[in-house]
VOKOLMAR-887807 format. One line per 8 residues: number of its first residue (from 1); for each residue x, z, y of N, C-alpha, C, O, CB. Coordinates in nm, 2 decimals. Glycine has a CB too. Example, Ala and Ser with C-alpha at 12.3 -4.5 7.8 and 13.67 -1.06 7.14 Angstrom:
BEGIN
1) 1.32 0.78 -0.57 1.23 0.78 -0.45 1.32 0.78 -0.33 1.42 0.85 -0.33 1.13 0.90 -0.45 | 1.28 0.71 -0.22 1.37 0.71 -0.11 1.29 0.79 0.00 1.34 0.80 0.11 1.41 0.57 -0.06
This chain:
BEGIN
1) -0.11 -1.09 -7.16 -0.15 -1.18 -7.26 -0.24 -1.10 -7.36 -0.34 -1.16 -7.41 -0.03 -1.24 -7.33 | -0.21 -0.98 -7.40 -0.29 -0.90 -7.49 -0.43 -0.88 -7.44 -0.52 -0.87 -7.52 -0.22 -0.77 -7.52 | -0.44 -0.86 -7.31 -0.57 -0.84 -7.25 -0.66 -0.96 -7.27 -0.78 -0.95 -7.29 -0.56 -0.81 -7.10 | -0.60 -1.08 -7.27 -0.68 -1.20 -7.29 -0.73 -1.21 -7.44 -0.84 -1.27 -7.46 -0.60 -1.33 -7.25 | -0.65 -1.17 -7.53 -0.69 -1.18 -7.67 -0.81 -1.10 -7.70 -0.89 -1.14 -7.79 -0.57 -1.13 -7.76 | -0.84 -1.00 -7.63 -0.96 -0.92 -7.65 -1.09 -0.99 -7.61 -1.20 -0.96 -7.66 -0.95 -0.79 -7.58 | -1.07 -1.09 -7.53 -1.19 -1.17 -7.48 -1.20 -1.31 -7.55 -1.29 -1.38 -7.52 -1.18 -1.19 -7.33 | -1.11 -1.34 -7.64 -1.11 -1.47 -7.70 -1.23 -1.48 -7.81 -1.26 -1.38 -7.87 -0.98 -1.50 -7.77
9) -1.28 -1.60 -7.82 -1.38 -1.62 -7.92 -1.32 -1.60 -8.06 -1.21 -1.64 -8.08 -1.44 -1.76 -7.91 | -1.39 -1.54 -8.16 -1.34 -1.53 -8.29 -1.33 -1.67 -8.36 -1.42 -1.76 -8.33 -1.43 -1.44 -8.38 | -1.24 -1.69 -8.44 -1.22 -1.82 -8.51 -1.33 -1.83 -8.61 -1.38 -1.74 -8.67 -1.08 -1.83 -8.58 | -1.37 -1.96 -8.63 -1.47 -1.99 -8.74 -1.41 -1.97 -8.87 -1.30 -2.03 -8.90 -1.53 -2.13 -8.72 | -1.47 -1.88 -8.95 -1.41 -1.85 -9.08 -1.47 -1.92 -9.20 -1.41 -1.92 -9.31 -1.41 -1.70 -9.10 | -1.59 -1.97 -9.18 -1.66 -2.03 -9.30 -1.68 -2.18 -9.27 -1.68 -2.23 -9.15 -1.79 -1.96 -9.33 | -1.69 -2.26 -9.38 -1.72 -2.40 -9.36 -1.86 -2.42 -9.31 -1.95 -2.34 -9.34 -1.70 -2.47 -9.50 | -1.88 -2.53 -9.24 -2.02 -2.56 -9.19 -2.11 -2.58 -9.30 -2.08 -2.63 -9.41 -2.02 -2.68 -9.10
17) -2.24 -2.54 -9.28 -2.34 -2.57 -9.38 -2.36 -2.72 -9.40 -2.37 -2.79 -9.30 -2.48 -2.50 -9.33 | -2.36 -2.76 -9.53 -2.38 -2.91 -9.55 -2.51 -2.96 -9.50 -2.51 -3.08 -9.46 -2.37 -2.93 -9.70 | -2.61 -2.89 -9.50 -2.74 -2.94 -9.44 -2.73 -2.96 -9.29 -2.77 -3.06 -9.24 -2.85 -2.83 -9.47 | -2.66 -2.86 -9.22 -2.64 -2.88 -9.08 -2.56 -3.00 -9.05 -2.58 -3.08 -8.96 -2.58 -2.75 -9.02 | -2.45 -3.02 -9.13 -2.36 -3.13 -9.11 -2.44 -3.26 -9.13 -2.42 -3.36 -9.05 -2.25 -3.12 -9.22 | -2.52 -3.27 -9.23 -2.61 -3.39 -9.25 -2.70 -3.42 -9.14 -2.72 -3.53 -9.09 -2.68 -3.38 -9.38 | -2.76 -3.31 -9.09 -2.86 -3.33 -8.97 -2.79 -3.37 -8.85 -2.84 -3.46 -8.78 -2.93 -3.19 -8.95 | -2.67 -3.32 -8.82 -2.59 -3.37 -8.71 -2.55 -3.51 -8.72 -2.56 -3.59 -8.63 -2.46 -3.28 -8.68
25) -2.51 -3.55 -8.84 -2.47 -3.69 -8.87 -2.59 -3.78 -8.85 -2.58 -3.89 -8.80 -2.42 -3.71 -9.01 | -2.71 -3.74 -8.89 -2.83 -3.82 -8.87 -2.86 -3.83 -8.72 -2.91 -3.94 -8.67 -2.95 -3.76 -8.94 | -2.84 -3.73 -8.64 -2.87 -3.73 -8.50 -2.77 -3.83 -8.43 -2.80 -3.90 -8.34 -2.86 -3.59 -8.44 | -2.64 -3.83 -8.48 -2.54 -3.92 -8.42 -2.59 -4.06 -8.45 -2.57 -4.15 -8.36 -2.40 -3.89 -8.48 | -2.64 -4.08 -8.57 -2.69 -4.22 -8.60 -2.80 -4.27 -8.52 -2.82 -4.39 -8.50 -2.73 -4.22 -8.75 | -2.88 -4.18 -8.45 -2.98 -4.22 -8.36 -2.93 -4.26 -8.22 -3.01 -4.31 -8.14 -3.08 -4.10 -8.35 | -2.81 -4.23 -8.19 -2.75 -4.27 -8.06 -2.72 -4.42 -8.06 -2.71 -4.48 -8.16 -2.63 -4.19 -8.03 | -2.71 -4.47 -7.94 -2.67 -4.61 -7.93 -2.53 -4.63 -7.98 -2.46 -4.53 -7.97 -2.69 -4.67 -7.78
33) -2.49 -4.75 -8.02 -2.36 -4.77 -8.08 -2.24 -4.72 -8.00 -2.15 -4.66 -8.05 -2.34 -4.91 -8.11 | -2.24 -4.74 -7.87 -2.13 -4.70 -7.78 -2.13 -4.55 -7.78 -2.02 -4.49 -7.79 -2.15 -4.76 -7.64 | -2.24 -4.48 -7.76 -2.24 -4.33 -7.76 -2.20 -4.28 -7.89 -2.12 -4.18 -7.90 -2.38 -4.28 -7.73 | -2.24 -4.34 -8.00 -2.19 -4.30 -8.14 -2.04 -4.30 -8.14 -1.98 -4.21 -8.19 -2.25 -4.39 -8.25 | -1.98 -4.41 -8.10 -1.84 -4.42 -8.10 -1.77 -4.32 -8.02 -1.67 -4.26 -8.07 -1.80 -4.56 -8.05 | -1.82 -4.29 -7.90 -1.76 -4.19 -7.82 -1.77 -4.05 -7.88 -1.67 -3.98 -7.88 -1.82 -4.19 -7.68 | -1.88 -4.02 -7.93 -1.90 -3.88 -8.00 -1.81 -3.87 -8.12 -1.75 -3.76 -8.14 -2.05 -3.86 -8.04 | -1.81 -3.97 -8.20 -1.72 -3.96 -8.32 -1.57 -3.95 -8.28 -1.50 -3.87 -8.35 -1.74 -4.09 -8.41
41) -1.53 -4.02 -8.18 -1.39 -4.01 -8.14 -1.36 -3.87 -8.08 -1.25 -3.81 -8.11 -1.36 -4.11 -8.03 | -1.46 -3.81 -8.01 -1.44 -3.68 -7.95 -1.44 -3.57 -8.06 -1.36 -3.48 -8.05 -1.55 -3.65 -7.85 | -1.53 -3.58 -8.15 -1.55 -3.46 -8.24 -1.49 -3.48 -8.38 -1.45 -3.38 -8.44 -1.70 -3.43 -8.25 | -1.49 -3.60 -8.43 -1.44 -3.62 -8.56 -1.29 -3.65 -8.56 -1.21 -3.61 -8.64 -1.51 -3.74 -8.64 | -1.25 -3.73 -8.45 -1.10 -3.77 -8.44 -1.03 -3.67 -8.34 -0.91 -3.68 -8.33 -1.09 -3.91 -8.39 | -1.11 -3.58 -8.28 -1.05 -3.48 -8.19 -0.97 -3.54 -8.08 -0.86 -3.49 -8.04 -0.97 -3.38 -8.27 | -1.02 -3.65 -8.02 -0.95 -3.71 -7.90 -1.00 -3.65 -7.77 -1.12 -3.61 -7.77 -0.97 -3.86 -7.90 | -0.92 -3.65 -7.67 -0.96 -3.60 -7.54 -1.04 -3.71 -7.47 -1.04 -3.82 -7.52 -0.83 -3.56 -7.46
49) -1.10 -3.67 -7.36 -1.18 -3.77 -7.29 -1.09 -3.89 -7.24 -1.12 -4.00 -7.25 -1.25 -3.71 -7.17 | -0.97 -3.85 -7.20 -0.87 -3.95 -7.15 -0.83 -4.04 -7.26 -0.82 -4.16 -7.24 -0.75 -3.88 -7.09 | -0.80 -3.99 -7.38 -0.76 -4.07 -7.49 -0.88 -4.17 -7.53 -0.85 -4.28 -7.56 -0.73 -3.98 -7.61 | -1.00 -4.12 -7.53 -1.12 -4.20 -7.56 -1.13 -4.31 -7.46 -1.15 -4.43 -7.49 -1.25 -4.12 -7.57 | -1.11 -4.28 -7.33 -1.12 -4.38 -7.22 -1.02 -4.49 -7.24 -1.05 -4.61 -7.23 -1.10 -4.31 -7.09 | -0.89 -4.45 -7.28 -0.79 -4.55 -7.30 -0.81 -4.63 -7.42 -0.79 -4.75 -7.42 -0.65 -4.48 -7.31 | -0.85 -4.57 -7.53 -0.88 -4.64 -7.65 -0.99 -4.74 -7.64 -0.98 -4.85 -7.69 -0.91 -4.54 -7.77 | -1.10 -4.71 -7.57 -1.21 -4.79 -7.56 -1.21 -4.88 -7.44 -1.29 -4.97 -7.42 -1.34 -4.71 -7.56
57) -1.11 -4.86 -7.35 -1.10 -4.94 -7.22 -1.22 -4.91 -7.14 -1.27 -5.00 -7.07 -1.09 -5.09 -7.26 | -1.27 -4.79 -7.13 -1.39 -4.74 -7.06 -1.35 -4.65 -6.95 -1.26 -4.56 -6.97 -1.49 -4.68 -7.16 | -1.41 -4.65 -6.84 -1.38 -4.56 -6.73 -1.40 -4.41 -6.78 -1.49 -4.38 -6.86 -1.46 -4.58 -6.61 | -1.32 -4.32 -6.74 -1.33 -4.18 -6.78 -1.46 -4.12 -6.75 -1.52 -4.05 -6.83 -1.22 -4.10 -6.71 | -1.52 -4.15 -6.64 -1.65 -4.10 -6.60 -1.76 -4.15 -6.70 -1.85 -4.07 -6.73 -1.69 -4.14 -6.46 | -1.75 -4.27 -6.74 -1.84 -4.32 -6.84 -1.83 -4.25 -6.97 -1.93 -4.22 -7.04 -1.82 -4.47 -6.86 | -1.71 -4.22 -7.02 -1.69 -4.14 -7.14 -1.76 -4.01 -7.13 -1.83 -3.97 -7.22 -1.54 -4.13 -7.17 | -1.73 -3.94 -7.02 -1.79 -3.81 -7.00 -1.94 -3.81 -6.99 -2.01 -3.73 -7.05 -1.74 -3.75 -6.87
65) -2.00 -3.92 -6.93 -2.14 -3.93 -6.92 -2.20 -3.96 -7.06 -2.30 -3.90 -7.09 -2.18 -4.05 -6.83 | -2.14 -4.04 -7.14 -2.19 -4.07 -7.27 -2.19 -3.94 -7.35 -2.29 -3.91 -7.42 -2.10 -4.17 -7.35 | -2.08 -3.86 -7.35 -2.08 -3.73 -7.42 -2.18 -3.63 -7.37 -2.25 -3.58 -7.45 -1.94 -3.67 -7.41 | -2.20 -3.62 -7.24 -2.29 -3.52 -7.19 -2.44 -3.56 -7.23 -2.51 -3.48 -7.27 -2.28 -3.52 -7.03 | -2.47 -3.69 -7.21 -2.61 -3.73 -7.24 -2.63 -3.73 -7.39 -2.74 -3.68 -7.44 -2.63 -3.88 -7.20 | -2.53 -3.76 -7.47 -2.55 -3.76 -7.62 -2.57 -3.62 -7.67 -2.66 -3.60 -7.75 -2.43 -3.83 -7.69 | -2.49 -3.53 -7.62 -2.50 -3.39 -7.67 -2.63 -3.33 -7.62 -2.69 -3.25 -7.70 -2.38 -3.30 -7.61 | -2.68 -3.37 -7.50 -2.81 -3.32 -7.46 -2.92 -3.37 -7.55 -3.01 -3.30 -7.59 -2.83 -3.36 -7.31
73) -2.92 -3.50 -7.57 -3.02 -3.56 -7.66 -3.02 -3.50 -7.80 -3.12 -3.47 -7.86 -3.00 -3.71 -7.67 | -2.90 -3.48 -7.85 -2.89 -3.43 -7.99 -2.94 -3.28 -7.99 -3.01 -3.25 -8.08 -2.74 -3.43 -8.04 | -2.90 -3.21 -7.89 -2.95 -3.07 -7.89 -3.10 -3.06 -7.88 -3.16 -2.98 -7.94 -2.88 -2.99 -7.77 | -3.16 -3.14 -7.79 -3.30 -3.14 -7.77 -3.37 -3.18 -7.90 -3.47 -3.11 -7.93 -3.34 -3.24 -7.66 | -3.32 -3.28 -7.97 -3.39 -3.32 -8.09 -3.37 -3.21 -8.20 -3.47 -3.18 -8.27 -3.33 -3.45 -8.14 | -3.25 -3.15 -8.21 -3.23 -3.05 -8.31 -3.31 -2.92 -8.28 -3.36 -2.86 -8.37 -3.08 -3.02 -8.32 | -3.32 -2.89 -8.15 -3.40 -2.77 -8.11 -3.55 -2.79 -8.14 -3.62 -2.70 -8.19 -3.38 -2.74 -7.96 | -3.59 -2.92 -8.13 -3.73 -2.95 -8.16 -3.76 -2.94 -8.31 -3.87 -2.91 -8.34 -3.76 -3.09 -8.12
81) -3.66 -2.95 -8.39 -3.68 -2.93 -8.53 -3.64 -2.79 -8.58 -3.63 -2.76 -8.69 -3.60 -3.04 -8.61 | -3.61 -2.70 -8.48 -3.58 -2.56 -8.50 -3.45 -2.54 -8.58 -3.43 -2.45 -8.65 -3.69 -2.49 -8.57 | -3.35 -2.64 -8.56 -3.23 -2.63 -8.63 -3.12 -2.56 -8.54 -3.05 -2.47 -8.59 -3.18 -2.76 -8.67 | -3.12 -2.60 -8.41 -3.02 -2.54 -8.32 -3.06 -2.40 -8.29 -3.18 -2.37 -8.26 -3.00 -2.63 -8.20 | -2.96 -2.31 -8.28 -2.99 -2.17 -8.24 -2.88 -2.12 -8.16 -2.89 -2.00 -8.12 -3.01 -2.09 -8.36
């Protein structure tokens, strides 16, 4: 177990930058309504894919696809504005 701790990611110690938080919120607002709902449930409500699927009555694969496409779109747009690093 101690060997694994040496490879663990360090915990985030500072609060997110408010400007970054605003930009991410704006990018979420550009997604279609269903994708917005899935992303918010995953990241703001901290639900698992299965929980989102059950809550929305949506197939699990569809939830995963929405998240994957949405994160890709958001990353592409944020990288285009030189925000993502």
